[in-house]
N, C-alpha and C positions, 0 to 999 in steps of 0.2 A: 664763547667759540659755540655754536648751536650742539644742540644734539645730533645730526645729521652731518655738521661737519664735522664732531666726534666721532662718529660710525666710517666715514671717510675715511679717516685719517688711521683710523682700527684695521678698513680694508686693508687698506694701500702696505701697512705695515704685514701685515699678514702674510700681500701677495710677493714682499719681499724678504718670506723666508720666518718672520715671527710668529709660531702657535698660538704663542699665548694672546696674539691678538684675536685671533679664532674662537679661544677661550671665555672672550672676553662678549664679544660679539653670539655666543651661546648663550652667554646666560643674559641678554637684552633680549633677547628673542626666543627662548625658548618656550616661555608660555603662550605667548601670544600665538606660534606655531601650533603650541596642545593642542589649544581652546579652536582654533582652524582647523587642524587636521581631524578631532570628535566630530565635524561638522563635516568629514568627508566619509571616516574610516569606522567611527562609534566605538570601538575597541581600546582602549589607552595603550595597553602592551605596544598592540602593531603603532600608532603614532609617534609612542618616542623610539621604532624600532627605524621608520622611516626620517626622524630627526636626525639619529646616529649615523644613520648610512650619509644622509644629505651633507651632514660636515665630514665623515669621512671623504667622499667626494669631494668636496672640496680642495683638503688636501694634496687628493690623488690626481687633481687636474690644477694646480694652483699653477705650473706652470702657462696652462691653455688660459687663462681667467683673465677680464679683462678690468679699469677701475670702475667699481657701480656709481653708475649718478646717484642710484636708491639701494642701498644694502637692504635696506626693509622689501620695498620688492623684489629686488633679487631673491633673496630668501625663500619670500612667498610662491613666487612662479618658479624656483624651482622645484619646492615643497610639492607644491599641487601637484608638477608632472609625474612629480617620484610616487606622489598617494596614489595617481589615477594608473600609474604601472601599473603596482602591486594592487588595485583592488581587479585591473585586468588578467594580470597572472590566476590570481585568485579565484576568477569565474571559469579563466579557462581550466581551470584544476577541477572545478563542479560540474562544469557544461550549461554555466547562464551565458545571458546576453554581454556583448560588451557594454561596459559603463560609459556612462555621459554625467554631463553637470546634474541629473535627474536625484543623483543621491544629494547632491549640496541640503541639508537642514540648519535652519536658523530657527534659536529659541532666544529671547529676549527676555530679561529676569530685572522691573525693576527696585530699584534701592530699595530696601526695606528701611531706614534711616531717614528716608522723605516723608513718608507718610506711616499712618499706621498697617496694624498686617489685617484687617478685614478688610478694610480698602486697597491694599499692595494686591491679594489674592483676588480680587473683581479687576483688579485694572489686567495683573497678570493673566486670565482665564481669557479677559475679552483682546488683548494683544496677543496672546496665541492664539486663537481660532482668527484675526486677522491674518497674519502669518500664513497661517496653515490655507488660506485661500489664495495668495500669491504661488508662481511657477518656481521650482527651485533656481533656477535662472535668475527672477527677481529675488529668491531671498538672497543670492552666493553676492548680486552687486551691491544692493542694500549693504550687506555685513563687509566689506570691501572700501564701499566709499566713507558708510558712517560710523563705523564702529572703527574700522584698521585704519582709516582717515588719508586712503588711497585718492591720487588725485584722479579727476576721468580719462583723462590718457591712460593711467596705468593701469583702472580696473578694463580699457578699452583692451588692453592690451593683455592684458591676465585673461579675457575671458576671450577673447579672440571677436571681437562688433567693431564696428568702425564706433567713429565718436558720435555720430550721429544715432546707430543703432542701442548706443550706452545710454544715450537721453533720452529716448523712448522706452527702452528698458526700465528705467530707473522714474520715468513719469510715469507710465501704465501702474509703477508699482507701489508710485506711490497715493495715487489717486484712490486705487483700490485699497490701502490699508483706511484710506479715506471712509470710504463708501464701507469699510465695517465695524469703523467705530463711533462711537459716538464724538458729538464736537470736544466735548472735553475731555477725554481721556484723549483723541488726535493731537490736541496740541496740548498736554502731557505728556505723551509720546513725544512731539518734534521740539519740544525747550529740553527735555532732560535725558535723549537717550540717541536718537538718529538726526535732531538738529535739520526736520526736513521745510521746504522753503517753500511757498505754491509756485510753479512754473511761470 
């Protein structure tokens, strides 16, 4: 039985009144939601609060929830909406501007076990410099597709884009990275982290 099937069963069990199933889902996805949240909120305690609020809300609205085709996608989409609501509230309280996807940050850390420390630092620096050149929307799209492994259609829905718009956004991001990195490092990044493929 696949992980997706297992999680579908857990979700259906939760919908039928079993809170323990939701606890299992919470344990499965807490770390991933936390990493994703830090790219929006930059505050660990705030991220944890939003995750807790999300799962409390799930319990409170259980009767209105439908069977999720992808539990992970449902959680990420709901979490993003709640995180942006939290940012909007804080900005209103301090008189700031409305939030947008411009708040999303992405940093990739190569696994140090794969390369020696000196090479790791060189590659890390070059990758970070390349990522800075991307727009926040490009960084978010790459993160959702290649780190969290959502499908293109799921990335499109989460970001409010058409399928064509998503492909174009990601293609431009990949080409921008390719233009910023030496060929060897781009190939390293492609093979080990983003699994990028030419379009």
